[in-house]
N, C-alpha and C positions, 0 to 999 in steps of 0.2 A: 541558736543551736543548728538550724538548717539553713541551707542556701540552695539556690536553683541548681538542678542536676545532681543533688545528693541522692543516694540510693537508700531505701528502707526495705526491711524484710517483713513479710506478712506470714505469721505462723498461727497454728491452732493447737495449743497444748492441752486444752480441756476437751469438752465434747465436740465431735464433728458438727459442722454447720448443716442445718437442714437445707435441702435443695430449694426449698421455698424462700430461703434467704438470698438466693443467688442474685436477684435483681438489686437488692440493697447493697450487697457486697460489691457488685460491679459499679454501682453508683459511687460507693465509697472510694474505690480505686480511681474512678474518674476524677473525684474531688482532689485526691492526693496528687494525681498527675497534673491537675490544674494548678497546683502550687509549684510545679516544676520538678517534682520528685519522681525518681525512677523506682520501679518495684521489682523485688524478687519474691515470689510467692511459694510457699510450701505446696507440693502436689497433693497434700492430704487435707484439703479444706472441707470437703463435703462428706456427710454421712453416706454409708453404703447400706448394709442391712440394718445397722444400728448406730448408736452414738460413737462407736469406736471407729473413727475415720482412718485410723492407723494405730499401730501398737506403740507402747511407750518408748521403745528403743528407736523406732523410726522418728518419732517426734523429737527425742533428744538429739539424734543425729542431725536433724535439720537445724535445731538450735545451735549446735556446735559448728556446723557448716557456716551459718550466718554470723556467729561471733568471730570466726576466724577469717571471714571474708573482709579484706581491708576496704572494699568499696562500700560496704554497708555501714551506714551512720547510726541507725537505730532499728529496733525490732518491735513491731506492733503485733500483739496477740489479739485476734478478733473473736476469741471464743469465751465461753463460760460454761458452768455446769458442775461436774464432779471429779473429773479425771486428772486435773493438773498435777496433783502431788505424785502421780506415778512416774514423772520424769526426773524428779529432783535427785534421786540416787544415781542417775545416769549421766548427769552433766559433769563436765570437766571444769571445776571451779578455778583451778590454776590457769587454765587457758583463757577462761573468761576474764580473770583478773589481769592477764597480760594483753587482752584485746577488749578494753572497756568500750561499751556503747550503751545507750539508754534503752531499757526494756519498758514497754507500755502494756499494761493489762489491768483488769479489775475483777471484782467478784472472786471466782475460783482461782484466778491468777494471783490472788493475795498470797497463797502459799509459795508460789514461785518467786515473787518479788521479795518476800521476807527471807526466803532461803538464800537468794542471791545476796541480800544485804548481810546475812549472818556469815556467809562464807567469803565474801569479797569486800564488804563495806562500801560497795558502790551504790550510788543513788539511782533509783528507778522511779517510774511514774505510775501511780494508781489512777488509771484513767481508761475509759472505754473509747477507743478510736472511732467506734461507730457513732459516737455523739456528733461527729462531723456531719452527719445527715441532717442535723438541725442548723439552719443558717446562722443563728447567733453564735453557735459554737465554732463555726468556721472562721468567723471574724476573730474571736478570742484566741483560737488556736494559732492562726496566722500571726497575730500581733505578738504572741508569746514565743512561738518557735522560730519565727523568721526576723522579728524586729526587736528581740530582747526585752519585750514587755513582761510584766508579771501578772497580767490580767487574768490568765487562766488559773493562777495559783492564789488569787485574792478572794477569800470567802468571808461572808458575814458570819458573825458568831456573837453569842452572849455568854457571860460567865454565870454558871449555876453555883459554883463554890470558888472562892479565891479571887485574886485580882490579876494574877500573872502566872505564866508558865513558860518554860524554856527547855529545849532539849532536842535530841534527834528523834524524828518521827518514825514509828514502826506501826504495823497493824494493817487493818483493812476490814474486809468482811469477817465478822466475828467467828462464824462457823468454819470458814476456810483457814483463818489464822490458827484456830485450835487444832487443825490437822497436824500442825508442826509440834504440838506439845509432846515433850518426852523424847524428841529427836534432836540430832545435832544441828538441825536447821532452824530451831527456835531461836530468835535473836536474844542476845544478852539484854535484859530489860532494865538494867541499872541506869537511872537518870534519863530514861527515855520519855517521850510523849507517846501515849498509846491512842491511836485512832481506831474507832469501832463503828461499823454500820452493819445493816442487815436488810436483805430483801424480804425473806419469809420469816415466819415464827411469831407467835404471840407471846404474852407475858411469861408463861411458864417456861417455854423453851429458851427465851432470851435470859431469863433469870438463871437457868441451869448453866448456860454458857458463862455468865458473869461469875457464878460460884466456882466454876472450873478455873477461871483465871485467878480468883482469890486463892484457891487451893494450890495453885502453882506458885503462889507467892508473888505474883506480878504486881499487885497493888501496894506491896510493901517496898517496891524498888523504884517505881516510876515517878516522874516529876509532874505528871498531869495526864488528863484524859480529854480527848476530843470525841464527842458523840456526833456522828453524822445522822443520816436518815435511817429510820427503822420502818421500812415501807409499809408492811402489813400492819404492824402495831399502830402506826400513826393513821393509816387509812381507816382502821376499825375503831380507833380511839380506845385501844385496849387499856385496861386498868389492872394493876398499877402500870404507869407509864415507864418507859425505859429510864427516865431521869429518877423517878421514885425508886425503881429497882436498884439502880446503881448507888444512889445516896444512902440506901439502907445497908449497903455492903461495905463501902469504903469509908475511910476516916473523914471527918468533917473538914479537916485541913487540906484534903486532896483537891487541887485545882481541877475544875471540870468546866468545859465549855460545850455548848450545843450549837450546831450549825445545820441548816436545812439545805446547804449548798453542795454537799458532797454525799454521794450514795448511788443508789440504783435509779437514776433518772437521766433522761436524755439531755438535761441541761446541767448535769453535775459538773462542778469544777474538778480540777486535777489536784492531786496531793503528791508531793515528793517524799517517797519513803527512803530513809537514810539521810535526810537533810536536817540541819539544825535550824529550828525556827523559834521565835519568841512571840507569844500572844500577850497583849495587855488589855486592861479594862477600858481603853479608849478605842478598842476594835481595830487596832493596827496589827499588821503581820510583818514581822521582820525576818527575812530569810538570809541566813549566813552562808 
């Protein structure tokens, strides 16, 4: 994907970053430069009086400037929080389709990544680039992005129901994915694999999100479900578990796998949203 002297864009489409994060962000940029990458950064990285480091139109303008910039190979969003869906009405999807490049983000950026897929059918990456602050992640990122390895995309999983699933992957953080419900940015769910994870929320909240997906008819259309980490639930050992909640809602023939390798952790693997994959009961991942 990358080679030395490629340029990447750094954006903040969700909450502005705290000035307390400046040292970490500078370290991250140093790591990226160490790979031989050049940087173009949004001027709206840090919070001012509040989490609104800039308004939605300013963020969208930066995104479109970076998409149209022929020198920029990929766009890394380093933010998270609550504000990302404010830009999706303001993006020029025809221009994005004509200037394809990979967008990286996670958590609240779930809504942007899935909107991009719904409107352009381009593949983007559910991944926090801040994970590069962990040395092990630096190695896997370099192997995958510079040496055409799939190590960052290979995750361990176990089947809860079924023995195989195949389809294009959509989804991400369950709360943020549901921001798209009822909008033209919600992906066509027919024959998809739905990935779900969450940072916050205990059993009642996660159950309500799963019921919302059921009421949208999602579980009648998809080919399978990948459950990532549900951080608070798993840390507190909440009962019923997310597996118990999901299996009480979906058909027993629905293939479901569980992985601890993707979610809100600094050692999380990456997931390609908009990519066709096959998972089998021998724990292999086939990426088409």
